[in-house]
NUFIGU-575720 format. One line per 4 residues: number of its first residue (from 1); for each residue x, y, z of C-alpha. Coordinates in steps of 0.2 Angstrom, whole numbers, plus 5000, padded with zeros to 4 digits. Layout:
! residues N
NUM> X:Y:Z  ...
! end
This chain:
! residues 623
1> 5108:4883:5019  5096:4896:5013  5083:4884:5008  5082:4877:5026
5> 5082:4894:5033  5068:4901:5022  5055:4888:5026  5060:4888:5044
9> 5056:4907:5045  5037:4902:5043  5038:4885:5051  5045:4890:5068
13> 5031:4902:5073  5018:4891:5065  5023:4876:5074  5024:4886:5090
17> 5007:4892:5088  5000:4874:5085  5009:4868:5101  5002:4882:5112
21> 4984:4880:5105  4984:4861:5105  4994:4859:5121  4980:4868:5131
25> 4983:4872:5149  4998:4861:5151  5008:4874:5141  5001:4889:5152
29> 5017:4890:5163  5029:4892:5149  5019:4896:5133  5024:4914:5133
33> 5042:4909:5133  5040:4897:5119  5030:4910:5109  5044:4923:5112
37> 5058:4911:5108  5049:4906:5091  5048:4924:5086  5067:4927:5090
41> 5072:4911:5081  5063:4917:5065  5072:4934:5067  5089:4925:5069
45> 5085:4915:5053  5081:4931:5044  5097:4939:5050  5107:4924:5044
49> 5099:4925:5027  5102:4944:5026  5120:4942:5030  5121:4928:5016
53> 5114:4940:5004  5127:4954:5007  5140:4945:4997  5129:4944:4982
57> 5125:4956:4968  5110:4961:4958  5099:4947:4953  5109:4934:4963
61> 5100:4941:4978  5084:4934:4973  5081:4915:4975  5065:4905:4974
65> 5063:4890:4986  5051:4876:4980  5045:4867:4995  5032:4855:4987
69> 5019:4853:4974  5004:4862:4981  4990:4856:4970  4986:4850:4952
73> 4970:4853:4943  4970:4846:4925  4985:4853:4916  4988:4866:4929
77> 5001:4863:4943  5005:4875:4957  5020:4874:4968  5022:4880:4986
81> 5036:4891:4982  5044:4905:4993  5054:4920:4987  5069:4927:4996
85> 5074:4944:4988  5080:4961:4994  5061:4967:4996  5055:4951:5006
89> 5070:4951:5017  5068:4968:5023  5050:4964:5028  5056:4948:5036
93> 5068:4958:5047  5055:4971:5052  5041:4958:5055  5052:4946:5066
97> 5063:4960:5074  5049:4972:5079  5038:4957:5082  5050:4949:5094
101> 5051:4965:5104  5032:4966:5105  5033:4948:5111  5045:4952:5125
105> 5035:4967:5130  5019:4956:5131  5027:4945:5144  5025:4959:5156
109> 5010:4968:5149  4999:4952:5149  5007:4944:5165  4991:4944:5174
113> 4980:4938:5160  4973:4921:5163  4974:4917:5144  4991:4924:5141
117> 4997:4907:5133  4983:4909:5120  4988:4927:5117  5005:4922:5112
121> 4999:4908:5101  4989:4921:5092  5004:4932:5090  5014:4917:5083
125> 5000:4913:5071  5000:4931:5065  5019:4932:5063  5019:4916:5053
129> 5004:4922:5042  5013:4938:5039  5029:4930:5034  5020:4919:5022
133> 5012:4934:5014  5029:4943:5011  5039:4927:5006  5026:4920:4994
137> 5033:4919:4976  5015:4918:4969  5000:4929:4971  4989:4914:4975
141> 5001:4910:4990  5001:4928:4995  4982:4926:4996  4984:4912:5009
145> 4995:4923:5020  4983:4938:5017  4969:4928:5024  4979:4921:5038
149> 4984:4938:5043  4965:4943:5043  4961:4928:5054  4974:4931:5066
153> 4970:4950:5067  4952:4945:5071  4957:4933:5085  4969:4947:5092
157> 4958:4962:5091  4944:4952:5099  4955:4944:5112  4946:4951:5127
161> 4929:4944:5121  4921:4948:5138  4921:4966:5131  4907:4968:5118
165> 4916:4983:5110  4931:4971:5107  4920:4958:5099  4911:4971:5088
169> 4928:4978:5083  4935:4961:5078  4920:4957:5068  4920:4975:5059
173> 4939:4972:5055  4935:4955:5048  4920:4961:5037  4929:4977:5030
177> 4944:4967:5026  4933:4954:5016  4928:4968:5005  4947:4971:5001
181> 4949:4953:4999  4937:4953:4984  4949:4964:4975  4964:4952:4978
185> 4954:4937:4973  4948:4945:4957  4966:4951:4953  4973:4933:4955
189> 4959:4926:4944  4963:4939:4931  4981:4935:4931  4977:4916:4928
193> 4965:4921:4914  4979:4933:4906  4995:4924:4909  4990:4906:4914
197> 4999:4908:4931  4999:4920:4946  5018:4918:4949  5028:4934:4951
201> 5040:4929:4937  5026:4926:4925  5016:4941:4929  5030:4953:4929
205> 5037:4946:4912  5019:4947:4904  5014:4964:4911  5022:4973:4897
209> 5010:4964:4885  4995:4969:4895  4982:4981:4887  4980:4997:4896
213> 4962:4992:4901  4967:4976:4909  4982:4984:4918  4970:4997:4925
217> 4957:4984:4930  4970:4973:4938  4979:4988:4946  4962:4994:4954
221> 4958:4977:4960  4975:4976:4969  4972:4994:4976  4955:4988:4983
225> 4964:4974:4992  4978:4986:4998  4964:4998:5005  4957:4985:5015
229> 4973:4978:5023  4981:4995:5025  4965:5005:5031  4965:5017:5017
233> 4950:5027:5011  4937:5021:5009  4940:5005:5019  4948:5014:5034
237> 4934:5012:5046  4940:4997:5055  4957:5004:5060  4952:5015:5075
241> 4940:5002:5082  4954:4989:5082  4961:4998:5097  4950:4988:5108
245> 4962:4974:5107  4977:4973:5120  4990:4987:5116  5004:4975:5110
249> 4991:4970:5096  4990:4988:5091  5009:4989:5090  5010:4973:5080
253> 4995:4977:5068  4998:4996:5066  5017:4997:5065  5026:4982:5058
257> 5014:4970:5050  4996:4970:5044  4994:4988:5039  5010:4988:5029
261> 5004:4973:5018  4994:4984:5006  5010:4995:5003  5020:4979:5000
265> 5007:4972:4988  5007:4988:4978  5026:4989:4977  5028:4970:4973
269> 5015:4973:4959  5025:4988:4952  5026:4980:4934  5007:4981:4933
273> 5005:4998:4940  5018:5005:4928  5007:4999:4913  4993:5010:4919
277> 4994:5028:4923  4976:5028:4929  4979:5015:4942  4995:5023:4948
281> 4986:5040:4949  4972:5031:4959  4985:5025:4972  4992:5043:4973
285> 4975:5050:4976  4970:5037:4989  4986:5039:4998  4985:5058:4998
289> 4967:5058:5004  4971:5045:5018  4986:5055:5024  4975:5070:5027
293> 4960:5061:5033  4970:5051:5046  4979:5067:5052  4963:5076:5054
297> 4956:5062:5064  4971:5062:5075  4969:5080:5080  4953:5077:5091
301> 4955:5060:5099  4957:5059:5118  4960:5041:5118  4979:5039:5116
305> 4978:5023:5106  4965:5030:5094  4976:5046:5092  4990:5035:5087
309> 4979:5024:5076  4974:5040:5066  4992:5044:5064  4995:5026:5057
313> 4982:5029:5045  4990:5045:5039  5008:5038:5038  5002:5023:5028
317> 4994:5036:5017  5011:5044:5014  5018:5026:5010  5004:5023:4997
321> 5007:5040:4990  5025:5036:4987  5021:5019:4980  5010:5027:4967
325> 5024:5039:4961  5032:5024:4952  5051:5022:4951  5053:5039:4960
329> 5044:5033:4975  5045:5015:4978  5061:5016:4988  5054:5030:4999
333> 5038:5020:5002  5048:5005:5009  5060:5016:5018  5046:5025:5027
337> 5037:5009:5030  5053:5003:5039  5056:5018:5049  5038:5020:5054
341> 5038:5002:5060  5052:5008:5072  5044:5024:5079  5026:5019:5079
345> 5029:5003:5088  5039:5013:5100  5024:5025:5103  5011:5011:5104
349> 5021:5001:5117  5024:5018:5126  5005:5021:5126  5003:5004:5133
353> 5016:5008:5147  5007:5023:5151  4991:5013:5152  5000:5001:5163
357> 5004:5014:5176  4987:5023:5174  4975:5008:5178  4972:5005:5160
361> 4964:5022:5157  4966:5027:5139  4959:5045:5141  4973:5058:5139
365> 4962:5071:5148  4965:5060:5164  4984:5061:5162  4996:5075:5163
369> 5014:5077:5171  5018:5059:5168  5036:5063:5163  5041:5064:5181
373> 5034:5047:5187  5037:5038:5170  5054:5044:5165  5059:5030:5153
377> 5043:5029:5145  5043:5048:5142  5060:5048:5135  5058:5034:5123
381> 5041:5041:5118  5049:5057:5114  5061:5049:5102  5046:5042:5093
385> 5038:5059:5093  5053:5068:5086  5055:5054:5073  5037:5056:5066
389> 5038:5075:5066  5053:5073:5055  5066:5082:5066  5084:5079:5061
393> 5093:5067:5064  5078:5056:5068  5073:5043:5056  5057:5051:5050
397> 5067:5066:5044  5075:5055:5031  5060:5045:5025  5044:5056:5026
401> 5052:5071:5020  5059:5062:5005  5041:5057:5001  5036:5076:5002
405> 5050:5080:4990  5045:5067:4978  5026:5073:4979  5031:5091:4975
409> 5042:5084:4960  5027:5075:4953  5013:5087:4956  5012:5103:4966
413> 4995:5100:4973  5000:5083:4979  5015:5091:4986  5005:5104:4995
417> 4994:5091:5003  5008:5081:5009  5016:5096:5017  5000:5101:5025
421> 4999:5083:5032  5016:5086:5040  5010:5101:5049  4994:5093:5055
425> 5005:5078:5061  5016:5090:5071  5000:5097:5079  4991:5081:5085
429> 5007:5073:5090  5012:5088:5101  4995:5088:5108  4997:5069:5113
433> 5014:5074:5121  5007:5089:5131  4991:5080:5137  5001:5065:5142
437> 5017:5070:5149  5016:5089:5153  5005:5101:5162  4997:5097:5179
441> 4992:5080:5185  4973:5076:5181  4972:5058:5187  4961:5052:5201
445> 4967:5050:5219  4967:5031:5218  4978:5031:5203  4997:5029:5206
449> 5007:5032:5190  5023:5021:5190  5036:5015:5178  5034:4999:5169
453> 5045:4984:5173  5061:4981:5163  5053:4968:5152  5043:4982:5145
457> 5055:4996:5145  5070:4987:5137  5060:4985:5120  5055:5003:5122
461> 5073:5008:5123  5078:4997:5108  5064:5005:5098  5069:5022:5103
465> 5087:5019:5097  5080:5013:5080  5069:5028:5079  5084:5039:5080
469> 5096:5028:5069  5084:5021:5056  5088:5035:5044  5105:5027:5041
473> 5097:5016:5029  5096:5031:5017  5109:5043:5021  5123:5030:5023
477> 5127:5030:5004  5109:5029:4999  5110:5011:5004  5091:5006:5002
481> 5091:5013:4984  5104:5001:4979  5097:4987:4989  5080:4987:4981
485> 5086:4990:4964  5085:4972:4958  5067:4971:4963  5059:4988:4959
489> 5071:4994:4946  5083:5009:4946  5077:5023:4957  5073:5039:4947
493> 5079:5055:4955  5066:5068:4956  5068:5086:4950  5062:5098:4964
497> 5055:5115:4960  5066:5122:4973  5083:5117:4980  5083:5102:4992
501> 5089:5113:5006  5075:5125:5004  5062:5111:5003  5069:5105:5019
505> 5068:5122:5028  5050:5124:5022  5045:5107:5028  5053:5111:5045
509> 5045:5128:5046  5027:5120:5043  5031:5107:5056  5036:5121:5068
513> 5020:5130:5065  5010:5115:5069  5020:5112:5084  5018:5130:5090
517> 4999:5130:5087  4998:5114:5098  5008:5122:5112  4998:5138:5112
521> 4982:5128:5113  4987:5115:5126  4999:5124:5137  4985:5129:5148
525> 4975:5118:5160  4966:5104:5151  4948:5100:5156  4945:5082:5161
529> 4929:5082:5151  4930:5086:5132  4922:5102:5127  4909:5103:5113
533> 4921:5109:5101  4920:5116:5083  4911:5108:5069  4928:5102:5062
537> 4932:5095:5079  4916:5085:5080  4919:5079:5062  4936:5073:5067
541> 4929:5065:5083  4917:5055:5073  4931:5049:5061  4925:5060:5047
545> 4908:5051:5047  4917:5036:5039  4905:5024:5048  4890:5034:5043
549> 4896:5034:5025  4899:5016:5024  4882:5013:5032  4873:5024:5020
553> 4882:5018:5004  4885:5000:5008  4876:4993:5023  4859:5001:5021
557> 4858:4997:5002  4864:4979:5006  4850:4977:5019  4837:4984:5007
561> 4843:4972:4994  4843:4957:5005  4825:4962:5012  4819:4963:4994
565> 4827:4946:4989  4818:4939:5004  4802:4947:5000  4804:4940:4982
569> 4808:4923:4988  4793:4923:5000  4780:4930:4989  4788:4925:4972
573> 4796:4908:4973  4788:4902:4989  4772:4910:4984  4771:4901:4967
577> 4776:4884:4975  4764:4886:4990  4750:4893:4978  4751:4877:4967
581> 4751:4866:4983  4736:4876:4989  4727:4874:4973  4729:4856:4971
585> 4725:4854:4990  4709:4863:4988  4704:4853:4973  4708:4837:4981
589> 4698:4842:4996  4683:4846:4985  4684:4829:4976  4686:4820:4992
593> 4668:4825:4996  4662:4813:4983  4671:4798:4991  4657:4794:5003
597> 4659:4775:5004  4640:4772:5000  4637:4760:4986  4620:4769:4982
601> 4629:4785:4979  4642:4778:4967  4628:4769:4958  4618:4785:4956
605> 4634:4794:4950  4636:4780:4937  4618:4783:4931  4620:4801:4929
609> 4637:4799:4920  4629:4786:4908  4615:4798:4905  4627:4812:4902
613> 4636:4802:4889  4620:4797:4880  4614:4815:4879  4631:4820:4872
617> 4631:4807:4859  4614:4811:4853  4618:4830:4852  4633:4826:4841
621> 4623:4814:4830  4609:4827:4828  4621:4841:4824
! end
């Protein structure tokens, strides 16, 4: 039973995508229904597998499913094998569950789009690729899903190709992710060189015998891959531009799927990172820097989707930080990943609902007072807002605050940075709430805000409920700790410098300070045009000059390198070849002048030649 359900998880959305893409206009009338049904069917398969696993204990919950022999090269044979275990099944439920809600929401959101059927095909393709990524039992197969997700995200981000900004954003996301892909490909090659295989079982069993140098190198390669997919510094620049795609894409990529792939990769590769303190420390540093960078960016964005994108970048940073803490943080990284999937999808879809009622305007300075005309959207968005702030009893309180505690237990500086990030999060999310739902109305006369249809609000209500109740995964007997233990090992309890209740009160106090600052700043009338702002505001608006840095460090040197190579090719290689050709061409041209066609000229040349030979012979003889 489990074997059939496992391959069906990936096959159903993949086949649906093929039908919708190859069926053409004949599937336009019902394509969106098929796409949604396919995602729901995968979710049902995931639930059935999850239920089957409940009666098992420990290692019994992990099962590999060999589907077929993938390829053979000499003595090397690689099977197409999937892995169902406690870690992968949580991702399956998140991807298909939240993904299905996004599909349902998209039925209403994309109702008037002429290419809606193609959009649902791309959504199915994305779901299938992401499921393959998390179900693969081999890093080589992970790479296939990894690239499939990259392709699908490119198609979805650039879905509205008539907008140049969308096409450019899709290309940017694709190129930046290719940089990260270099890390994963090098890591897979290194595994084959070290272990003769890239299967999880082989790599995990052989990791203890790795030298610290190789463990560090492979760990850093995997971290580079994670930075690309999860938009971590320094490969974060694509994330905010990706908002050019339809809003359901933002929810799918930024909440439940693509940006979490890097966190999954690091946690799945825990056996390697535990052999290298340097690599684990690098993960912590990257996560901490990104958590703060994303939060700072979110403070100055007037585009509601980009403000939430900065938030996503920051929250993924928290997950990476936790993943770098080792056995004390793996559980919290995955726990926050799941709860974030709930409340961030809730807020992204809520932002789409606001846009739906505001003629697709994304500028929060043109909103205000929408709580009265969009009551369901306001209420559900508020649940996500309270969850991301970490207000009890909402889900974020049980997941993000645990990461802050673990950070303090590991290093006081990292803990303070994580705490500061929580305060900044409270500021920019309160700013979003106030600018969107409170104050005076600031929209144009031709805009008539209205609530979205039920096909869009019902997913919001479900996600709002999950934003409230998601914390049960931890406080209900620390369930998630015991569930993940067969995969990541026994969770290590951290030792806090202060009692847990004191740490909780400190965190809530910092959150309250951030919230209060935002209220004091944005309770007054908000201008429709953004003021100049302080240097820090300008820095945040320009994404901390991430694009400028990438251009200076990577793009311009790359351009100069290619131009130098072109010059060397033109002047060096081609110059040598063309020079030799010109030399022989010139010689042949001059020799051709002696080929006149007159017999008397040839006879005269023969006489002169013979005379020259005679003179030369006499000179030799006389000498």
